C-alpha positions in Angstrom: 106.8 141.5 110.5 110.2 141.4 108.9 110.9 139.7 105.7 113.6 137.0 105.6 115.3 135.6 102.8 114.3 132.1 102.8 113.9 129.8 99.3 113.9 132.6 97.1 110.6 134.2 98.7 109.6 136.4 101.6 107.0 135.6 104.2 106.1 139.1 103.9 104.9 138.9 100.3 101.6 137.0 101.2 100.6 139.7 103.6 101.3 142.5 101.2 98.9 141.1 98.6 95.9 141.5 101.0 95.9 145.3 100.3 95.5 148.0 103.0 92.2 146.6 104.5 91.8 145.0 107.7 92.6 141.3 108.2 90.1 139.1 109.5 91.5 136.3 112.4 90.7 133.5 110.0 92.6 135.2 107.1 95.4 136.0 109.1 95.8 132.4 110.5 95.5 131.2 107.2 98.3 133.2 105.6 100.6 132.5 108.5 100.2 128.9 108.1 101.3 129.1 104.5 104.2 131.1 105.7 105.5 128.8 108.3 106.8 126.2 106.3 109.1 128.4 104.5 110.3 129.9 107.6 110.9 126.7 109.3 112.7 124.8 106.4 116.4 124.7 106.0 118.0 127.0 103.5 119.5 125.3 100.7 123.3 126.0 100.3 125.7 125.4 97.4 129.3 125.1 97.6 131.9 126.3 94.8 135.0 124.8 95.5 135.5 121.5 97.2 139.3 121.6 97.4 139.5 123.2 100.9 139.1 120.9 104.2 136.6 123.6 105.2 134.1 122.3 102.6 133.7 119.0 104.3 133.6 120.4 107.8 130.9 123.0 106.7 128.8 120.1 105.4 129.4 118.2 108.4 128.0 121.4 110.6 124.9 122.0 108.3 123.9 118.5 107.2 124.8 116.0 110.2 122.0 116.4 113.1 124.8 114.7 115.4 127.8 116.8 114.8 129.4 118.6 117.9 129.7 121.6 115.5 125.9 121.7 114.4 124.6 124.7 113.0 120.9 124.2 112.3 118.9 126.2 109.6 120.9 125.3 106.5 121.5 122.2 104.3 124.5 121.9 101.6 122.6 120.5 98.9 124.9 120.7 96.1 128.8 121.4 95.2 131.1 122.4 92.3 134.4 120.9 92.5 136.2 123.7 91.0 140.2 123.0 91.8 143.6 124.8 90.7 146.0 122.6 88.9 148.8 124.7 90.0 148.0 125.1 93.4 149.4 121.7 95.1 146.9 121.9 98.2 144.0 122.2 95.5 145.0 119.7 92.9 145.9 116.9 95.5 142.7 117.2 97.7 139.8 118.3 95.4 138.6 114.9 94.8 139.2 113.5 98.1 136.8 116.2 99.6 134.3 116.1 96.8 133.9 112.3 97.7 133.4 113.1 101.3 130.9 115.6 100.7 128.9 113.2 98.2 129.3 109.8 100.3 129.3 111.2 103.9 127.2 114.3 103.7 124.4 113.5 100.9 125.6 116.6 98.8 125.1 116.2 94.8 128.1 117.0 92.8 127.1 119.4 90.0 128.9 119.9 86.6 128.5 124.0 86.5 128.7 126.8 88.9 125.0 127.9 87.0 123.6 124.6 88.4 124.7 125.5 91.9 123.1 128.7 91.7 119.9 127.4 90.4 119.8 124.6 93.1 120.4 127.0 95.9 119.1 129.9 98.3 122.7 130.9 99.2 126.1 130.3 98.1 129.5 129.5 99.6 132.6 130.0 97.4 135.3 127.8 99.5 137.9 127.7 96.5 141.3 127.4 98.3 142.8 129.4 95.7 142.0 132.7 96.2 142.6 133.8 92.7 139.7 131.8 91.8 137.2 134.1 94.2 136.5 136.7 91.8 135.8 134.8 88.3 133.5 132.4 90.4 131.8 135.6 91.9 131.2 137.1 88.5 129.0 133.9 88.0 127.3 134.1 91.3 126.7 137.6 91.9 123.5 139.6 90.9 121.2 136.2 91.3 119.5 137.6 94.3 121.2 135.2 96.5 123.4 135.9 99.5 127.1 134.9 99.3 130.1 134.1 101.7 133.4 133.9 100.5 136.1 131.9 102.5 139.3 133.5 103.3 140.8 135.1 101.7 138.5 137.2 100.1 140.7 137.5 96.9 144.0 136.3 95.6 145.4 139.9 96.0 144.1 143.6 97.0 142.9 144.3 93.5 140.9 141.1 93.0 139.6 141.8 96.4 138.4 145.3 95.6 136.8 144.0 92.1 134.8 141.7 94.3 133.6 144.1 96.6 132.9 146.6 93.9 130.6 144.1 92.1 128.8 143.1 95.0 127.6 146.6 95.3 126.9 146.9 91.9 124.8 143.6 91.8 123.3 144.6 95.5 124.7 141.1 96.5 124.9 140.4 100.2 128.7 139.6 100.7 130.3 138.2 103.9 133.9 137.0 104.1 136.1 136.4 107.2 138.3 134.1 109.0 136.9 131.7 111.8 139.4 133.1 114.2 137.3 136.3 114.4 134.8 134.5 116.4 137.5 132.8 118.9 136.2 132.8 122.5 139.9 133.8 123.6 139.2 137.1 121.4 136.0 137.7 123.1 137.2 137.2 126.3 139.9 139.9 125.9 137.5 142.6 124.5 135.1 141.8 127.3 138.0 142.7 129.9 138.9 145.6 128.1 135.4 147.4 126.8 137.4 150.7 126.4 139.4 149.1 123.8 143.3 148.6 123.5 146.5 150.9 123.2 148.1 148.1 121.1 147.9 144.4 120.4 150.1 141.6 118.9 148.5 138.6 117.3 150.8 135.4 116.0 150.2 132.2 114.4 151.2 130.2 111.3 151.9 131.9 108.2 152.4 129.3 105.4 153.2 130.5 102.0 151.5 129.8 98.8 153.7 131.0 96.0 150.7 131.9 93.6 149.4 134.7 96.2 151.2 137.4 98.6 152.6 135.9 101.5 149.9 136.3 104.0 146.9 135.8 101.8 146.9 132.1 102.3 147.3 131.6 106.1 148.7 134.5 107.5 145.0 135.9 107.0 143.9 134.2 110.3 146.3 136.0 112.1 145.6 139.5 110.5 141.8 139.1 111.1 142.6 138.5 115.0 144.7 141.5 115.1 141.8 143.4 113.6 139.2 141.8 115.7 141.1 143.6 118.6 142.0 146.9 117.0 139.3 147.4 114.6 139.7 149.1 111.2 141.9 152.3 110.6 145.3 151.1 110.0 147.2 153.8 108.3 150.6 152.5 107.6 152.4 148.9 107.4 156.1 147.8 107.8 157.1 144.5 107.5 160.1 142.2 108.1 160.3 139.3 106.1 162.6 136.2 106.8 162.7 132.6 105.7 161.0 131.5 109.1 158.8 134.3 110.0 156.9 137.7 108.9 156.9 140.5 111.3 154.5 143.1 110.3 153.9 146.3 112.3 150.9 148.5 111.6 150.3 152.2 112.8 146.3 153.0 113.9 145.0 156.4 115.0 146.0 157.7 118.3 149.3 156.3 118.4 148.1 152.5 118.7 150.0 149.7 117.0 149.6 146.4 116.0 151.9 143.6 115.2 151.3 140.5 113.2 154.0 137.7 114.0 153.4 135.1 111.5 155.6 131.9 111.7 156.4 129.1 109.4 156.0 125.6 110.3 153.0 123.2 111.3 153.3 123.2 115.0 152.6 127.0 115.6 149.8 128.0 117.9 147.5 131.0 117.6 147.2 133.5 120.0 147.5 137.3 120.7 148.6 139.7 123.5 146.9 143.2 124.0 147.4 146.1 125.7 144.5 147.8 127.6 144.1 150.4 130.1 143.8 148.2 133.0 146.7 145.7 132.1 148.0 143.3 129.7 145.7 140.4 128.5 147.0 137.3 126.7 145.1 134.3 125.2 145.8 131.0 123.2 143.2 131.5 120.3 141.5 128.2 119.1 139.6 128.2 115.8 135.7 128.7 115.9 133.9 127.0 113.1 130.6 126.4 115.1 130.2 130.1 115.8 131.0 131.3 112.4 128.7 128.7 111.0 125.9 130.0 113.3 126.8 133.7 111.9 126.7 132.6 108.3 123.3 131.0 109.0 122.1 134.2 110.3 123.5 136.3 107.5 121.9 133.9 105.1 118.5 134.2 106.7 118.7 138.0 105.9 120.6 139.3 109.0 123.4 141.8 108.9 126.7 140.5 108.3 129.0 139.8 111.6 131.9 141.6 109.6 131.4 144.5 107.2 132.8 144.0 104.0 134.8 147.2 104.2 136.7 146.0 107.1 137.4 142.7 105.3 138.7 144.6 102.2 141.0 146.7 104.5 142.7 143.5 106.0 143.4 142.6 102.3 144.8 146.1 101.9 147.0 145.4 105.2 148.3 142.1 104.0 149.0 143.5 100.2 150.9 146.6 102.3 152.9 144.2 104.2 154.0 142.5 100.7 154.7 145.9 99.4 156.9 146.7 102.4 158.9 143.7 102.0 159.4 144.4 98.4 160.6 147.9 99.0 163.0 146.6 101.7 160.6 147.2 104.7 159.7 150.9 104.2 156.4 151.9 105.6 153.4 151.5 102.9 150.4 153.5 103.4 147.0 151.6 102.9 145.1 154.5 101.6 147.4 154.7 98.5 147.2 151.1 97.8 143.4 150.9 98.1 143.1 153.9 95.6 145.4 152.2 93.1 143.1 149.0 93.6 140.1 150.8 93.1 138.7 150.1 96.7 136.7 152.3 99.0 136.8 152.8 102.5 
């Protein structure tokens, strides 16, 4: 019988206390009865950062039994507002989403991150400002609780690498990804070409937030779609940047190439084109919050993360390399050099 992280305790602990002797049927059933309520109860999840629309959407998926995006097994019980005064998208919305969490979804608003940790079995860092994630992680990691960090992992590659190092040092289970990774369109493309792809292009919105490198705020969705198709292992990145778009080309082993096409504007669809051995595949991509929520619940319950944190960190390096290539006038930039400078490990 495997042990799951439920309410800070393991169902296996009760069995371990019985010693090495055999179990009578009555004893076994009595202990199983004690364990089952813990396994059946919803995980208590705490939110850090109510300045993202994702906070309200996630609370709906977890707390509303009638939600079309319902993800059973977890409940948002408390939230710390957070917020970044110098990020307009944060400052203008933090109170609005906090009120929605409280009034519509029954989430308790608390004054400190420490209180979120104390009340919760698992933590979600959802602050829209990636720069806030590292200091928030420092208050959360090492408490024996799994953590999900919404995109981007950090405000740049250096802070992202620091988060991963801290997770390793404190043995904190960590997941960070974009919901687009779970898009049905990407799954369809991969199923149609199980042998992989010779190359791919992913496109979508690339709204810029001046406090972060260009792709980190919104282009991260496009980068994650590209990595979902090609996997990790990108060696170099070259970027062409204009006021209206970013065109970022990465080289993968075996002569494979991947192109991220990020477009400024509010009416831009997400999509991908992939070149398989048997032909070219094309899909428009829809966001996939329901599947991401289900994957997060499984992870919080003790399952393996659906995305290895090492791959997420490489995506951060890919985007940082695009920024560095832009700064250098479009020359190729090696991800390994940037990763070493940031203190990251493959």
